[in-house]
N, C-alpha and C positions, 0 to 999 in steps of 0.2 A: 504494499499499500504506500502511495506517495502523498505527501502534503506540499502545499505551495504557499509560501508567505509572501504577501504583498503589502503588509502594514507598514505605516510610517510612524516613527517614534519622534515627536518634536524635540528639539535641543532643550536642555535645562537653561533656565534664564536666572539672572540675578548675580550679585557680586560673589566672587569665589566659589562658583558653582562648578562642579565636575559634570561632565556629560553622563547620560544614563547608560548603564551597561546593556549591551544587546548581545544576546547569546543564540548562536544558531548551533544546534547539536544533533548528531545522529542518536536514535534511540538507544539507550544503554540497555544491557542485559542483566537480569537478575539470576539466572541460572549459572551453575557452575562452570557449564561447558558451552554457554552461550556466547555470541559476539555481538557488540554493539552495531547498530544500524549505520549504514553509509551516510555521510553528509556530501552531498553533491553540488557542486557549483558548476554550471554548464552554460557555455556560451555557444550560439549557433543552432542550426536545426537538423544536423545530421553528421554523419561521419565521412561523407564524400569531400573530396577536394572541392574548395570553392563555397563550401556551406559552413565552415568552421567560424565561430565567434571568438571573441576576445573576452578573457576574464582578468579583471583587475583587483589588486588589493592596494588600497589607498589609505593614507592618513591625512587628514586635512585635504589639501588640493595636490599633495605628492603622491606619484605612483611609486610604491614600494616593490610591486611584483606585477608582472603580466605574463599570461599564458596566451599563446596565438593558435593553439590547437595542435602545434608540433614542438614548441620551444618554450623556455621559460627565461625570463628577463628580470634582473634585479636592479632596482633604481634607475630605470631608463629615463632619458631625457625627452624622448618621443613617446607617443602613446603605443607604438608597437615594438619597441626595443630595436635592436640592430642585429637582425638575424640574417639579412641578405635572402638567399634562397635556401638556407640551411634548414634541416630538419632534425630534431632530436639533440640540439645543442642548448648550453646554458650561457646566457650573456650577463656579465656583471660591468656595470658602469664604473668608470674611474672614481675614486673616493673624492669627494669635495674637500674633506678634512681627514687626513691619515692619522692613525693612532699614535700617540706619544708616550703611552705608558703600556706596560706589559699586561696582557689579560690574566686571569685567574680561572682555574678550572677548565680550561679549554684554550683554543687558539683562534686568532682572527685571519680570515681570509678576505683579501681586498685587491682591488686593481689600481694601478697608478700608471698613467700615461699608456694604458693598454697592457701593461705587464702585471702578472699576477704575483702576489706576495703573500706569505704565511708568517705571522708573528706568534711565537710561541711564549708561554709563561716565564721561561729563562732568558727572554731577550733576543732570541735568534730569529732575525727578520731577513730573509734573503729571497731573491726572485725565483720564481717556479721556472722560469725561462732563462737562457743565457744572456741577461742583460748586461750591457757593456757600458762603462762610463770612462772618460778621459778626464783627468784632473791635472791641472798646472800647479806646480808649487807655488803658493802665493809670495813666498819669499825664500831667500837662500837659508832656510832654517828647517828644523824638524817640522812635520805636519801631522796633526791628529786627524784622522779620517772622520767624516761625518756620516750620518746614516745613508745619505744619497750616495756615498761611496760604497761603504761595506755592504750595502743591501743588493748591490750587483754582484753577479757571478765573475765578471771580468773587470779588473780595474787597471787602468793604464795611467802612467804618470808622465807628465811632461814638464817643461820649464827648464831653467838653468840652475844648477846647484854647483858650488865650488868645493864641496867635501861630501863624504858619505853622510847621507841624512836619513833620519828615521821616518818611517810612515807608521804612526801608531794605530793599530786596529784592535777590534774587541777580542778578548781571549775566550768568549762563550764558546764552549765546546760544540762543534758541528760546523762552524764557519768554514767554508773552503772557497778559495779564489784562484783564479789564473790571473797573474800579475805581470805587468810589462814595465820595465824601466825605460821610457823613451825620453829621459832628460838629456840636455846637452851639457858638455863640460866633462864627459867621460868618467863621472863618478857613480859609485854604487848607491843603492837603496837598500836599507834594513827595514824589514818589516817586523814589527814587534808589538807586544802588548804593553800595558802600563807596567807590568811586572814580567819576570821570566825572561827567557832567551828569545832571539828572533832569528830570521833567516835573511842573509844578504843576496841580493840579486844584481848582477853586473850590468853595467850600462849596455843598452842595446839588447838585453836578453829578457827572456820570458821564463816563468816557472809556475808550478802549481803548488800552493802551500795551504795549510789549514790550521785552526786553533784546536788544541787538545783540551783546553781548559786551563792549562798551566803556561804553555809556550806556544809560540808560532813554530810549526815544524814543516819540512819539506816533503813533497810527494815526488818531485821530479828534480833533476839537476837543471841548471840554466841551459836554455836552448835558444 
């Protein structure tokens, strides 16, 4: 048996009034082996191509989620998401504000400039794809990497340095980078944490390195 709800609940009025709660629920079961009823939100009139409708979840005037019959979009800027001709995909719009603190009890998945990132409770935030950043030393001195640097999988450094300089990176266990010393002046770069030992990469060379929680260690020799 199906039921249809067309009722309208007017908004609460007055100072400091919260809106009324509205609950749409599938029938719950009281038997030990029973299953609750389905809650179905359906757009369109059939299952054939061309007859699918859209289903939106909104708060205020913002679209939080949209279903187009084949795909799911989160936080789309347009009413249909950005699916192109794809079917069976999930779209996540780039975050308007990225997280600045670590989550608890789980992780945060978000998009930034189209790249996907996962932030863990221990502060490990790194691209899910092979994101690459090129950073010039701002001065002939040691440089402390910022999140925009170390969340990329590939870090390239340019600029002019007159002696071996440090690039200070997080020691959070699990970070791994491909690094490139593209500076001028013929000097090496040492990738190191705020404590522990680091790895020196010669001028014009690349290497794969990672943080083990205590030190920055080498995966490959300079190449």
